[in-house]
VOBA-1610 file (N, C-alpha, C; in pm, whole numbers, padded with zeros to 5 digits, always signed):
BEGIN
Met+11913+11153+08821Met+11950+11019+08851Met+11907+10931+08730Ser+11989+10813+08727Ser+11952+10713+08631Ser+11875+10606+08683Phe+11763+10573+08633Phe+11666+10471+08679Phe+11618+10412+08548Lys+11550+10272+08567Lys+11494+10210+08473Lys+11356+10242+08437Arg+11343+10279+08310Arg+11230+10335+08261Arg+11129+10237+08201Leu+11011+10256+08183Leu+10918+10149+08148Leu+10934+10128+07990Glu+10981+10223+07914Glu+11002+10207+07779Glu+11109+10105+07745Thr+11181+10063+07839Thr+11294+09960+07813Thr+11242+09830+07850Ala+11130+09812+07902Ala+11078+09687+07939Ala+11011+09602+07836Asp+11024+09466+07831Asp+10963+09385+07739Asp+10830+09351+07802Leu+10708+09403+07748Leu+10577+09386+07797Leu+10482+09290+07754Ala+10503+09267+07627Ala+10404+09181+07563Ala+10405+09037+07632Gly+10272+08998+07647Gly+10241+08875+07729Gly+10282+08859+07863Lys+10328+08975+07930Lys+10374+08977+08064Lys+10255+09009+08151Thr+10287+08981+08282Thr+10201+09043+08384Thr+10286+09143+08468Ala+10222+09268+08457Ala+10311+09369+08531Ala+10222+09406+08672Leu+10310+09385+08778Leu+10267+09419+08907Leu+10280+09559+08937Val+10186+09650+08957Val+10193+09793+08956Val+10160+09849+09088Arg+10258+09901+09159Arg+10217+09968+09289Arg+10169+10115+09259Val+10052+10143+09297Val+09992+10272+09278Val+09953+10322+09420Asp+09906+10446+09433Asp+09866+10499+09560Asp+09721+10544+09542Phe+09623+10444+09592Phe+09488+10486+09584Phe+09424+10523+09712Asn+09523+10578+09812Asn+09487+10629+09946Asn+09421+10771+09923Val+09301+10771+09862Val+09234+10893+09840Val+09138+10945+09944Pro+09104+11076+09942Pro+09036+11135+10048Pro+08882+11091+10030Arg+08805+11062+10148Arg+08660+11038+10118Arg+08585+11122+10228Asp+08459+11147+10177Asp+08374+11224+10287Asp+08306+11129+10365Asp+08234+11184+10465Asp+08163+11101+10560Asp+08072+10993+10503Ala+08019+11020+10380Ala+07924+10921+10330Ala+08003+10819+10242Gly+08140+10842+10233Gly+08226+10744+10164Gly+08258+10779+10018Ala+08216+10885+09974Ala+08237+10939+09838Ala+08370+10994+09839Ile+08442+10966+09712Ile+08583+11019+09699Ile+08567+11171+09668Thr+08650+11248+09742Thr+08642+11374+09718Thr+08759+11440+09636Asp+08860+11365+09599Asp+08971+11413+09514Asp+09011+11285+09458Asp+08996+11269+09317Asp+09054+11145+09253Asp+09174+11170+09193Thr+09262+11266+09215Thr+09389+11293+09169Thr+09474+11175+09155Arg+09478+11099+09267Arg+09579+10979+09266Arg+09529+10865+09173Ile+09393+10857+09149Ile+09352+10759+09071Ile+09390+10808+08911Arg+09354+10943+08888Arg+09382+10980+08749Arg+09538+10974+08719Ser+09614+11002+08828Ser+09766+10987+08799Ser+09811+10837+08771Ala+09729+10744+08795Ala+09785+10610+08761Ala+09734+10563+08634Leu+09640+10639+08560Leu+09578+10595+08437Leu+09689+10596+08320Pro+09785+10685+08307Pro+09874+10675+08194Pro+09959+10545+08199Thr+10012+10511+08320Thr+10081+10379+08320Thr+09995+10259+08297Ile+09872+10254+08342Ile+09789+10138+08332Ile+09763+10122+08177Gln+09730+10239+08103Gln+09701+10237+07964Gln+09829+10196+07880Tyr+09935+10253+07924Tyr+10067+10220+07863Tyr+10104+10055+07873Leu+10066+10008+07968Leu+10101+09874+07992Leu+10002+09795+07903Gln+09871+09828+07911Gln+09779+09750+07828Gln+09796+09753+07677Glu+09829+09887+07634Glu+09857+09903+07493Glu+09975+09814+07433Arg+10059+09784+07539Arg+10166+09700+07483Arg+10164+09558+07533Gly+10040+09507+07562Gly+10006+09371+07570Gly+10036+09316+07719Ala+10035+09394+07818Ala+10054+09340+07953Ala+09929+09351+08033Lys+09931+09229+08101Lys+09805+09215+08212Lys+09863+09307+08330Val+09770+09367+08391Val+09797+09468+08487Val+09738+09416+08621Val+09815+09417+08725Val+09780+09389+08862Val+09817+09505+08954Leu+09724+09561+09010Leu+09729+09685+09084Leu+09738+09654+09244Leu+09855+09717+09295Leu+09855+09710+09446Leu+09847+09836+09503Ser+09788+09863+09621Ser+09780+09983+09698Ser+09744+09971+09834His+09782+10053+09912His+09719+10063+10066His+09606+10159+10057Phe+09530+10158+10189Phe+09426+10256+10212Phe+09414+10262+10357Gly+09453+10383+10413Gly+09428+10407+10565Gly+09538+10325+10648Arg+09488+10327+10754Arg+09578+10242+10853Arg+09506+10140+10922Pro+09489+10022+10862Pro+09408+09918+10921Pro+09471+09836+11042Lys+09605+09869+11056Lys+09671+09800+11177Lys+09703+09650+11149Gly+09721+09611+11012Gly+09765+09486+10994Gly+09672+09385+10978Lys+09548+09402+10986Lys+09425+09293+10964Lys+09310+09369+10895Pro+09241+09279+10839Pro+09121+09324+10751Pro+09029+09408+10833Asp+08989+09521+10759Asp+08903+09610+10803Asp+08797+09635+10699Pro+08669+09605+10705Pro+08573+09628+10577Pro+08572+09784+10545Glu+08583+09870+10641Glu+08578+10016+10621Glu+08697+10063+10544Met+08805+09990+10542Met+08922+10036+10462Met+08949+09944+10342Ser+08833+09863+10300Ser+08860+09772+10193Ser+08875+09866+10052Leu+08946+09824+09973Leu+08981+09899+09829Leu+08858+09892+09745Arg+08772+09806+09778Arg+08654+09787+09683Arg+08586+09918+09619Phe+08575+10007+09712Phe+08524+10132+09655Phe+08581+10209+09539Ile+08714+10155+09536Ile+08787+10228+09416Ile+08757+10189+09284Val+08688+10066+09282Val+08651+09994+09151Val+08580+10077+09047Pro+08449+10129+09114Pro+08361+10196+09014Pro+08434+10331+08953Ala+08508+10388+09052Ala+08578+10508+08994Ala+08693+10486+08898Leu+08758+10375+08916Leu+08868+10332+08834Leu+08809+10283+08693Glu+08714+10204+08703Glu+08631+10163+08585Glu+08584+10295+08500Ala+08518+10392+08572Ala+08463+10519+08492Ala+08595+10570+08431Ala+08701+10594+08498Ala+08822+10660+08447Ala+08874+10597+08340Leu+08882+10446+08339Leu+08949+10385+08235Leu+08846+10345+08110Gly+08717+10336+08157Gly+08630+10289+08060Gly+08636+10156+08016Arg+08663+10069+08132Arg+08672+09928+08102Arg+08661+09869+08241Ser+08627+09738+08245Ser+08606+09664+08369Ser+08732+09650+08456Val+08726+09636+08578Val+08840+09590+08670Val+08787+09486+08757Thr+08883+09397+08771Thr+08856+09276+08855Thr+08910+09295+09004Phe+08823+09292+09099Phe+08865+09311+09242Phe+08894+09165+09300Val+09004+09163+09361Val+09042+09030+09424Val+09090+09059+09553Glu+09025+08974+09656Glu+09062+08987+09798Glu+09180+08893+09837Arg+09188+08771+09778Arg+09310+08684+09794Arg+09359+08643+09664Pro+09444+08706+09617Pro+09509+08668+09490Pro+09594+08542+09491Ser+09604+08480+09389Ser+09698+08374+09356Ser+09763+08378+09228Gly+09881+08324+09212Gly+09950+08326+09088Gly+09868+08260+08984Glu+09819+08147+09027Glu+09720+08058+08940Glu+09601+08128+08896Met+09536+08200+08989Met+09418+08277+08953Met+09440+08393+08850Ile+09559+08459+08874Ile+09609+08569+08797Ile+09625+08525+08652Ala+09705+08419+08648Ala+09732+08368+08516Ala+09619+08315+08441Gly+09507+08279+08504Gly+09399+08240+08431Gly+09293+08349+08382Leu+09329+08478+08402Leu+09259+08593+08349Leu+09300+08622+08209Asn+09214+08682+08141Asn+09251+08716+08010Asn+09375+08815+08000Gln+09457+08829+07908Gln+09566+08911+07900Gln+09534+09054+07904Asn+09429+09095+07877Asn+09398+09251+07884Asn+09326+09272+08023Ala+09338+09184+08114Ala+09267+09219+08236Ala+09337+09316+08328Ile+09259+09380+08414Ile+09300+09474+08508Ile+09260+09442+08629Val+09344+09402+08721Val+09321+09351+08856Val+09354+09453+08967Leu+09257+09476+09070Leu+09297+09551+09171Leu+09296+09452+09298Val+09409+09450+09363Val+09422+09356+09478Val+09373+09420+09612Glu+09320+09351+09707Glu+09268+09421+09825Glu+09385+09501+09908Asn+09349+09595+09979Asn+09446+09670+10067Asn+09575+09581+10110Thr+09690+09627+10086Thr+09801+09557+10122Thr+09823+09550+10261Arg+09766+09661+10332Arg+09808+09684+10484Arg+09704+09586+10559Phe+09619+09507+10489Phe+09556+09415+10559Phe+09624+09307+10625Ser+09759+09311+10593Ser+09854+09211+10645Ser+09964+09304+10702Glu+10001+09255+10838Glu+10116+09332+10918Glu+10233+09304+10857Met+10248+09219+10767Met+10385+09183+10691Met+10410+09291+10589Glu+10306+09374+10559Glu+10332+09481+10449Glu+10431+09587+10501Thr+10381+09656+10632Thr+10455+09763+10668Thr+10597+09711+10749Gln+10590+09580+10768Gln+10732+09525+10833Gln+10817+09489+10730Gly+10776+09509+10599Gly+10870+09483+10485Gly+10905+09344+10481Asp+10804+09250+10507Asp+10838+09102+10515Asp+10870+09057+10384Pro+10989+08978+10384Pro+11043+08931+10254Pro+10946+08816+10197Lys+10877+08757+10292Lys+10771+08638+10247Lys+10662+08710+10176Met+10608+08803+10230Met+10498+08874+10165Met+10546+08932+10021Ala+10670+08989+10018Ala+10718+09046+09896Ala+10727+08933+09794Gln+10788+08806+09840Gln+10794+08702+09736Gln+10677+08643+09695Phe+10562+08646+09789Phe+10448+08603+09741Phe+10377+08693+09632Leu+10388+08837+09660Leu+10341+08927+09568Leu+10428+08924+09428Ala+10549+08895+09435Ala+10628+08879+09325Ala+10581+08765+09229Gly+10524+08659+09313Gly+10469+08547+09229Gly+10357+08566+09156Leu+10299+08693+09167Leu+10167+08717+09099Leu+10210+08778+08965Gly+10336+08831+08916Gly+10362+08891+08813Gly+10500+08851+08750Asp+10539+08920+08636Asp+10660+08891+08571Asp+10755+09016+08594Ile+10703+09138+08603Ile+10778+09245+08635Ile+10707+09345+08741Phe+10799+09427+08806Phe+10726+09510+08895Phe+10753+09656+08859Val+10627+09727+08867Val+10634+09879+08821Val+10594+09961+08940Met+10694+10047+08987Met+10669+10126+09096Met+10614+10268+09048Asp+10488+10294+09075Asp+10435+10415+09025Asp+10376+10500+09141Ala+10414+10469+09262Ala+10376+10564+09381Ala+10490+10618+09452Phe+10529+10728+09402Phe+10646+10808+09473Phe+10595+10824+09615Ser+10471+10862+09644Ser+10438+10890+09770Ser+10441+10774+09874Ala+10467+10656+09815Ala+10487+10538+09911Ala+10639+10501+09907Ser+10732+10570+09829Ser+10861+10524+09808Ser+10956+10552+09923His+10915+10611+10030His+11004+10640+10137His+10988+10534+10247Arg+10896+10433+10216Arg+10890+10322+10324Arg+10928+10196+10265Lys+10992+10120+10345Lys+11042+09996+10293Lys+10951+09896+10324His+10825+09909+10265His+10717+09808+10277His+10724+09709+10178Ala+10658+09583+10194Ala+10655+09481+10104Ala+10619+09505+09958Ser+10499+09582+09958Ser+10460+09604+09816Ser+10510+09720+09757Ser+10589+09810+09812Ser+10627+09926+09747Ser+10791+09929+09726Ala+10852+09833+09788Ala+11008+09833+09787Ala+11060+09693+09761Val+11026+09626+09891Val+11103+09471+09895Val+11057+09391+09777Val+10922+09397+09723Val+10885+09317+09608Val+10978+09337+09495Gly+11032+09463+09476Gly+11128+09495+09364Gly+11256+09425+09376Glu+11294+09364+09500Glu+11416+09272+09505Glu+11396+09139+09437Tyr+11272+09110+09408Tyr+11255+08973+09345Tyr+11202+08967+09207Leu+11182+09091+09142Leu+11133+09116+08991Leu+11209+09226+08933Pro+11231+09216+08806Pro+11276+09338+08729Pro+11175+09449+08753Ser+11237+09565+08787Ser+11155+09673+08831Ser+11187+09809+08754Tyr+11077+09884+08734Tyr+11082+09979+08648Tyr+10993+10091+08696Ala+11024+10228+08674Ala+10944+10330+08723Ala+10815+10348+08635Gly+10703+10362+08686Gly+10582+10402+08615Gly+10595+10540+08556Leu+10487+10572+08477Leu+10503+10708+08394Leu+10496+10824+08511Ala+10392+10802+08604Ala+10394+10907+08707Ala+10507+10918+08794Met+10566+10801+08819Met+10695+10800+08893Met+10818+10858+08828Glu+10811+10835+08695Glu+10914+10885+08609Glu+10919+11030+08606Arg+10793+11094+08592Arg+10776+11239+08589Arg+10818+11302+08705Glu+10780+11244+08829Glu+10812+11285+08944Glu+10977+11277+08975Leu+11045+11175+08949Leu+11176+11158+08961Leu+11262+11265+08868Asp+11214+11273+08746Asp+11270+11363+08646Asp+11278+11532+08702His+11151+11554+08753His+11144+11695+08806His+11223+11709+08923Leu+11218+11623+09015Leu+11301+11645+09142Leu+11447+11632+09116Ser+11482+11547+09037Ser+11634+11542+09010Ser+11676+11663+08934Ala+11588+11729+08845Ala+11629+11850+08779Ala+11644+11965+08875Ser+11573+11967+09001Ser+11575+12063+09085Ser+11683+12067+09182Leu+11741+11946+09203Leu+11850+11943+09306Leu+11976+11884+09242Asp+11971+11776+09153Asp+12090+11706+09111Asp+12142+11788+08991His+12058+11843+08902His+12122+11920+08781His+12044+12028+08765Pro+12048+12127+08848Pro+11960+12241+08831Pro+12008+12347+08755Glu+11918+12426+08694Glu+11966+12549+08625Glu+11999+12659+08753Thr+12115+12717+08742Thr+12153+12798+08854Thr+12123+12945+08838Pro+12112+13037+08927Pro+12111+13019+09077Pro+11986+12936+09127Val+11999+12872+09227Val+11904+12790+09278Val+11861+12843+09419Met+11718+12859+09448Met+11655+12906+09556Met+11558+12823+09604Ala+11544+12819+09736Ala+11445+12749+09817Ala+11365+12832+09919Ile+11231+12810+09913Ile+11154+12871+10016Ile+11122+12744+10115Val+11155+12750+10242Val+11110+12640+10341Val+11052+12710+10443Gly+10912+12674+10470Gly+10838+12733+10564Gly+10783+12613+10665Gly+10688+12659+10744Gly+10628+12567+10836Gly+10635+12609+10991Ala+10589+12520+11059Ala+10575+12566+11213Ala+10707+12536+11290Lys+10757+12428+11270Lys+10886+12395+11353Lys+11010+12368+11264Val+11119+12403+11341Val+11251+12367+11279Val+11276+12218+11308Ser+11221+12159+11422Ser+11265+12021+11461Ser+11216+11933+11349Thr+11113+11969+11269Thr+11071+11875+11158Thr+11141+11882+11042Lys+11232+11982+11032Lys+11300+11995+10904Lys+11448+12030+10917Ile+11504+11987+11033Ile+11661+12008+11044Ile+11733+11958+10931Asp+11690+11824+10907Asp+11773+11738+10798Asp+11761+11824+10656Leu+11643+11856+10642Leu+11611+11934+10511Leu+11697+12048+10494Leu+11705+12131+10601Leu+11774+12260+10602Leu+11925+12235+10582Glu+11966+12126+10677Glu+12122+12093+10668Glu+12162+12032+10527Asn+12075+11987+10449Asn+12103+11939+10317Asn+12105+12054+10218Leu+11987+12142+10236Leu+11974+12254+10134Leu+12087+12351+10132Val+12132+12378+10255Val+12238+12482+10257Val+12369+12449+10191Thr+12390+12321+10147Thr+12500+12270+10087Thr+12488+12270+09944Arg+12354+12303+09891Arg+12314+12276+09754Arg+12255+12397+09693Leu+12226+12508+09773Leu+12159+12621+09716Leu+12236+12733+09710Asp+12187+12841+09631Asp+12242+12965+09635Asp+12176+13075+09733Thr+12042+13038+09752Thr+11952+13130+09839Thr+11860+13037+09915Leu+11845+13057+10038Leu+11744+12986+10116Leu+11652+13078+10200Val+11524+13092+10174Val+11436+13172+10247Val+11381+13079+10353Ile+11382+13123+10494Ile+11324+13050+10590Ile+11208+13131+10656Gly+11080+13075+10653Gly+10973+13149+10683Gly+10885+13066+10790Gly+10756+13122+10803Gly+10674+13062+10896Gly+10728+13058+11044Gly+10653+12974+11123Gly+10695+12968+11266Gly+10833+12938+11286Met+10891+12846+11190Met+11026+12807+11222Met+11123+12931+11194Ala+11080+13030+11130Ala+11175+13154+11125Ala+11198+13226+11247Asn+11096+13205+11341Asn+11101+13268+11480Asn+11222+13200+11552Thr+11241+13078+11543Thr+11351+13007+11623Thr+11486+13069+11568Phe+11499+13100+11427Phe+11626+13164+11402Phe+11633+13300+11432Leu+11523+13365+11439Leu+11523+13529+11487Leu+11567+13518+11645Phe+11505+13428+11706Phe+11534+13405+11854Phe+11677+13380+11869Ala+11741+13291+11790Ala+11890+13262+11796Ala+11971+13368+11780Gln+11931+13456+11674Gln+12006+13579+11645Gln+11996+13688+11759Gly+11910+13665+11856Gly+11886+13765+11961Gly+11781+13876+11965His+11685+13834+11854His+11578+13929+11838His+11457+13882+11936Asp+11382+13985+11993Asp+11278+13957+12079Asp+11144+13928+11982Ile+11103+13810+12002Ile+10989+13756+11931Ile+10846+13755+12011Gly+10855+13811+12121Gly+10737+13815+12205Gly+10693+13681+12248Ser+10548+13638+12227Ser+10503+13528+12262Ser+10480+13427+12127Ser+10561+13446+12035Ser+10553+13367+11909Ser+10599+13223+11932Leu+10532+13141+11844Leu+10588+12999+11846Leu+10744+13000+11825Cys+10804+12929+11902Cys+10951+12935+11903Cys+11006+12804+11975Glu+11120+12716+11899Glu+11170+12604+11975Glu+11304+12665+12023Lys+11299+12721+12150Lys+11422+12791+12209Lys+11531+12695+12214Asp+11482+12565+12246Asp+11595+12480+12274Asp+11672+12438+12159Leu+11645+12477+12030Leu+11710+12465+11911Leu+11801+12583+11869Lys+11829+12671+11964Lys+11904+12784+11942Lys+12029+12741+11873Ala+12088+12659+11938Ala+12226+12620+11894Ala+12229+12553+11750Lys+12118+12464+11717Lys+12108+12404+11590Lys+12099+12512+11484Ala+12004+12627+11533Ala+11978+12727+11423Ala+12105+12788+11384Leu+12182+12820+11485Leu+12310+12899+11467Leu+12399+12809+11391Asp+12412+12676+11408Asp+12487+12593+11334Asp+12458+12595+11189Ile+12322+12585+11166Ile+12270+12601+11023Ile+12316+12727+10952Leu+12303+12839+11031Leu+12350+12967+10968Leu+12483+12967+10940Ala+12568+12921+11038Ala+12712+12901+11013Ala+12742+12818+10883Ala+12665+12702+10883Ala+12698+12606+10771Ala+12659+12685+10634Ala+12552+12762+10629Ala+12522+12821+10520Ala+12619+12933+10461Lys+12682+13013+10575Lys+12779+13097+10540Lys+12900+13039+10483Lys+12935+12918+10536Lys+13045+12852+10490Lys+13034+12799+10353Glu+12917+12757+10307Glu+12885+12705+10179Glu+12840+12814+10091Asn+12844+12947+10135Asn+12812+13056+10048Asn+12670+13046+10003Cys+12580+12998+10096Cys+12432+13003+10059Cys+12362+13126+10141Arg+12303+13213+10068Arg+12240+13329+10131Arg+12131+13288+10207Ile+12109+13315+10339Ile+11982+13291+10417Ile+11902+13427+10414Ile+11767+13404+10379Ile+11680+13522+10396Ile+11580+13494+10514Leu+11590+13572+10610Leu+11496+13569+10723Leu+11408+13692+10716Pro+11304+13697+10799Pro+11234+13803+10794Pro+11305+13945+10837Val+11265+14036+10770Val+11326+14162+10817Val+11230+14267+10893Asp+11105+14225+10862Asp+10988+14298+10930Asp+10883+14174+10947Val+10780+14207+11021Val+10685+14100+11061Val+10547+14156+11082Val+10443+14068+11064Val+10308+14113+11105Val+10273+14036+11244Ala+10257+14124+11327Ala+10220+14067+11473Ala+10096+14088+11524Ala+10039+14006+11601Ala+09911+13998+11650Ala+09908+13953+11790Ala+09814+13982+11870Ala+09793+13934+12007Ala+09731+13801+12013Ala+09656+13765+11910Ala+09569+13643+11907Ala+09585+13555+11788Phe+09592+13423+11801Phe+09614+13345+11693Phe+09479+13308+11640Lys+09415+13389+11553Lys+09297+13360+11502Lys+09260+13455+11370Ala+09172+13415+11294Ala+09151+13482+11183Ala+09097+13643+11197His+09148+13719+11123His+09109+13868+11136His+09141+13926+11279Ala+09238+13867+11333Ala+09286+13938+11467Ala+09345+14059+11439Glu+09324+14157+11525Glu+09390+14278+11510Glu+09550+14274+11501Ser+09616+14331+11398Ser+09748+14310+11363Ser+09806+14422+11330Arg+09943+14427+11327Arg+10024+14541+11283Arg+10151+14501+11217Val+10211+14576+11122Val+10346+14546+11077Val+10439+14623+11158Cys+10544+14553+11198Cys+10645+14608+11287Cys+10796+14554+11238Gly+10891+14632+11306Gly+11027+14580+11275Gly+11068+14467+11386Leu+11174+14398+11378Leu+11214+14290+11453Leu+11234+14340+11590Gly+11265+14453+11616Gly+11298+14490+11753Gly+11175+14560+11817Asp+11047+14536+11761Asp+10933+14609+11803Asp+10825+14517+11829Val+10850+14378+11842Val+10725+14292+11883Val+10708+14294+12032Ala+10596+14323+12072Ala+10565+14334+12211Ala+10549+14200+12285Pro+10562+14188+12410Pro+10586+14061+12486Pro+10449+13989+12461His+10336+14037+12451His+10209+13969+12439His+10173+13941+12294Glu+10259+13981+12203Glu+10217+13975+12051Glu+10308+13844+12000Met+10254+13782+11889Met+10306+13679+11830Met+10324+13713+11675Ile+10418+13662+11617Ile+10463+13680+11488Ile+10368+13585+11385Leu+10295+13636+11306Leu+10219+13536+11222Leu+10240+13547+11082Asp+10310+13637+11043Asp+10343+13656+10877Asp+10473+13738+10876Ala+10535+13717+10760Ala+10636+13811+10718Ala+10575+13941+10673Gly+10657+14054+10691Gly+10612+14185+10654Gly+10644+14217+10517Pro+10587+14339+10465Pro+10605+14373+10326Pro+10746+14383+10278Asp+10825+14444+10373Asp+10976+14445+10323Asp+11044+14331+10307Thr+11004+14230+10377Thr+11058+14093+10377Thr+11006+14030+10226Val+10884+14065+10197Val+10825+14014+10080Val+10910+14055+09946Thr+10943+14186+09968Thr+11016+14256+09862Thr+11145+14191+09842Val+11213+14170+09950Val+11343+14093+09949Val+11321+13957+09887Ile+11222+13883+09912Ile+11188+13746+09854Ile+11157+13763+09708Leu+11093+13860+09671Leu+11058+13889+09520Leu+11191+13912+09454Asp+11266+13988+09498Asp+11407+14038+09428Asp+11486+13902+09425Ala+11482+13811+09523Ala+11560+13687+09525Ala+11500+13592+09402Leu+11369+13597+09406Leu+11302+13509+09297Leu+11365+13557+09151Glu+11347+13686+09139Glu+11396+13757+09024Glu+11535+13713+08971Ala+11621+13690+09064Ala+11749+13656+09043Ala+11772+13516+09014Ser+11682+13429+09041Ser+11701+13276+09048Ser+11645+13219+08925Lys+11694+13112+08893Lys+11653+13026+08770Lys+11578+12897+08804Thr+11600+12849+08932Thr+11522+12722+08991Thr+11477+12757+09122Leu+11342+12729+09153Leu+11289+12737+09283Leu+11230+12596+09344Ile+11274+12586+09468Ile+11210+12472+09537Ile+11128+12526+09653Trp+10996+12479+09671Trp+10916+12543+09775Trp+10858+12430+09857Asn+10884+12445+09986Asn+10823+12357+10090Asn+10787+12433+10218Gly+10664+12451+10227Gly+10610+12514+10348Gly+10568+12661+10338Pro+10449+12713+10398Pro+10418+12849+10386Pro+10499+12940+10462Leu+10490+13067+10427Leu+10578+13177+10499Leu+10516+13229+10619Gly+10388+13203+10639Gly+10311+13256+10757Gly+10189+13169+10795Ala+10111+13206+10885Ala+09992+13138+10918Ala+09881+13152+10826Phe+09902+13096+10689Phe+09826+13127+10563Phe+09682+13096+10588Glu+09658+12993+10681Glu+09516+12940+10684Glu+09427+13047+10763Leu+09492+13151+10820Leu+09417+13257+10884Leu+09431+13390+10811Ala+09328+13448+10752Ala+09346+13573+10709Ala+09353+13686+10825Pro+09432+13775+10789Pro+09514+13809+10666Pro+09655+13766+10668Phe+09698+13658+10736Phe+09823+13626+10736Phe+09868+13538+10627Glu+09797+13528+10530Glu+09840+13450+10401Glu+09919+13543+10302Thr+09937+13664+10336Thr+09972+13776+10237Thr+10117+13735+10188Ser+10220+13707+10271Ser+10344+13683+10221Ser+10362+13565+10135Thr+10292+13470+10184Thr+10287+13340+10106Thr+10226+13358+09961Val+10106+13416+09959Val+10032+13442+09833Val+10101+13534+09743Glu+10157+13637+09793Glu+10230+13730+09705Glu+10361+13658+09647Ser+10434+13599+09728Ser+10554+13521+09673Ser+10520+13428+09575Ala+10402+13347+09611Ala+10357+13231+09512Ala+10322+13295+09381Lys+10246+13408+09391Lys+10199+13457+09254Lys+10309+13514+09176Tyr+10414+13585+09234Tyr+10536+13624+09162Tyr+10607+13504+09100Ala+10607+13400+09196Ala+10690+13291+09134Ala+10627+13230+09016Ala+10495+13227+09011Ala+10403+13165+08907Ala+10410+13269+08798Lys+10423+13386+08798Lys+10446+13486+08695Lys+10583+13460+08629Leu+10689+13435+08715Leu+10810+13423+08665Leu+10814+13278+08567Cys+10744+13189+08626Cys+10745+13048+08567Cys+10672+13057+08442Lys+10568+13126+08436Lys+10493+13137+08311Lys+10559+13206+08201Arg+10654+13306+08235Arg+10730+13378+08157Arg+10851+13294+08104Gly+10879+13189+08163Gly+10986+13097+08127Gly+11119+13151+08197Asp+11117+13228+08300Asp+11231+13282+08363Asp+11269+13198+08478Ile+11186+13102+08524Ile+11238+13013+08631Ile+11165+12888+08631Ile+11216+12784+08689Ile+11170+12645+08707Ile+11124+12632+08842Ala+10990+12623+08871Ala+10931+12608+09011Ala+10887+12479+09047Ile+10946+12413+09141Ile+10908+12286+09193Ile+10854+12291+09344Ala+10738+12244+09378Ala+10689+12259+09505Ala+10631+12131+09557Gly+10620+12110+09697Gly+10557+11982+09731Gly+10531+11993+09896Gly+10438+11891+09933Gly+10422+11895+10066Gly+10284+11952+10099Gly+10202+11876+10176Gly+10053+11897+10195Gly+10025+12056+10224Asp+10087+12127+10321Asp+10052+12257+10345Asp+10097+12349+10233Thr+10188+12312+10141Thr+10254+12380+10042Thr+10141+12375+09929Val+10084+12266+09916Val+09991+12248+09800Val+09868+12336+09833Ala+09821+12323+09964Ala+09711+12399+10000Ala+09743+12559+09996Ala+09858+12602+10019Ala+09893+12739+10018Ala+09896+12790+09865Leu+09951+12719+09791Leu+09966+12743+09645Leu+09811+12739+09578Ala+09738+12654+09628Ala+09599+12656+09579Ala+09518+12775+09624Met+09541+12828+09741Met+09491+12951+09786Met+09543+13062+09688Ala+09652+13046+09664Ala+09710+13173+09571Ala+09680+13142+09418Asp+09605+13037+09396Asp+09548+13004+09269Asp+09654+12975+09159Val+09767+12921+09194Val+09886+12904+09112Val+09922+12750+09085Leu+09836+12673+09108Leu+09885+12523+09106Leu+09923+12482+08969Asp+09838+12546+08867Asp+09866+12515+08721Asp+09982+12593+08664Asp+10026+12690+08739Asp+10141+12774+08690Asp+10274+12726+08718Phe+10295+12658+08819Phe+10435+12603+08869Phe+10471+12501+08768Thr+10604+12476+08747Thr+10655+12369+08667Thr+10613+12238+08705Phe+10613+12212+08826Phe+10571+12078+08894Phe+10534+12090+09033Ile+10427+12034+09074Ile+10394+12011+09211Ile+10360+11881+09250Ser+10456+11841+09356Ser+10439+11699+09409Ser+10351+11689+09511Thr+10269+11580+09516Thr+10176+11571+09639Thr+10212+11457+09724Ala+10341+11422+09714Ala+10403+11309+09778Ala+10416+11320+09941Gly+10419+11439+09975Gly+10431+11451+10132Gly+10561+11424+10174Gly+10558+11296+10247Gly+10675+11263+10333Gly+10791+11219+10237Ala+10764+11156+10127Ala+10855+11124+10027Ala+10939+11230+09958Phe+10839+11336+09936Phe+10907+11456+09882Phe+11003+11523+09977Leu+10972+11533+10105Leu+11047+11587+10200Leu+11189+11507+10225Glu+11167+11379+10213Glu+11289+11288+10249Glu+11373+11304+10126Trp+11316+11327+10008Trp+11407+11330+09882Trp+11493+11455+09907Met+11419+11569+09932Met+11492+11688+09958Met+11582+11700+10060Glu+11571+11611+10156Glu+11672+11589+10269Glu+11800+11513+10213Gly+11784+11450+10103Gly+11897+11385+10045Gly+11902+11235+10110Lys+11797+11191+10144Lys+11790+11046+10204Lys+11765+10950+10092Thr+11804+10816+10115Thr+11782+10712+10019Thr+11631+10673+10039Leu+11572+10668+09926Leu+11425+10615+09933Leu+11404+10471+09873Pro+11375+10366+09963Pro+11373+10234+09927Pro+11317+10195+09794Gly+11183+10273+09779Gly+11106+10257+09663Gly+11169+10306+09539Val+11275+10406+09543Val+11343+10458+09434Val+11458+10381+09417Asp+11538+10339+09522Asp+11656+10263+09525Asp+11636+10141+09438Ile+11533+10070+09433Ile+11508+09934+09344Ile+11511+09954+09200Leu+11504+10098+09164Leu+11479+10127+09025Leu+11604+10180+08959Lys+11711+10196+09033Lys+11838+10255+08982Lys+11892+10158+08874Ala+11942+10217+08767Ala+11978+10143+08666Ala+12135+10102+08690
//
């Protein structure tokens, strides 16, 4: 897609209002346990500073329900951000245009949690206009917040010239390359527990892919729809018709669907439960399918070998319970091998996906891994993201 890039902006002497995502995880003592989102914001902040722009950072943290909550103040971000930048950061609870204008041109300002006002999540134009009054340009650098039409992540862009930050730019370039202009053949692996959460995704992907692997608990619904006995496995039986519709649409679009041809079944959903590999017609009534079997893995690896672009969202089995991570880990390691060899472009995203790929120790080997969660999923569903829409050239 074509969008406005920061390199085209006139920055000298300007104040840049930058939407970042500092919604970082903390432990019980309040310490930051993963500073990835802070580090991802650094290149944009430094780029703006080097080109003479004052920087005003906006972010949410947690869900304070539209009113101030001391436990969700962004003040705790300041020391970590200062350490990462190697310079001071001004924290402001109640910003004003006059106050921002009075700061030195090389100032970096962090504004208090945007969700301390209920107007934020309502996408209230009044709040967006107020925020716009703090700067000259708007820089959207939080893809993870782009699927919500909130005041600070989308609506403010209607009142200021808007550009993608460097982290946002990298995300959009990779995602666009995976679906809009991919190197073919294109393959996707979609897993997870329920079909109901990914209907839109599947319906969009079958129109754009050459091969679609459906795994995890959601595969059970498709197997059930095809008439296979799945025992006591997780299954959304009320979605039988929808599953058959998706399979029919895939056939019409010439998209090959790969479902398990053998499975790993167990009588209990727990780690190290006694399990066995069996065919689709051999799952006992008291057993549940917890992973794809070795023959299925072979089919997936062959499909990977024949593909040039891979999109991955969701695990292929109950990966959090040993030994039911096998199909996910083996497929991930093989995709990583192909990626390192330069034979495939591999894009992945979603919380469980990132955790599964971390288990396989391949996070650094994929072409790009998105941590955006809901925004990644909605992008793959083909939906319009408000925080991206404002950036279109």
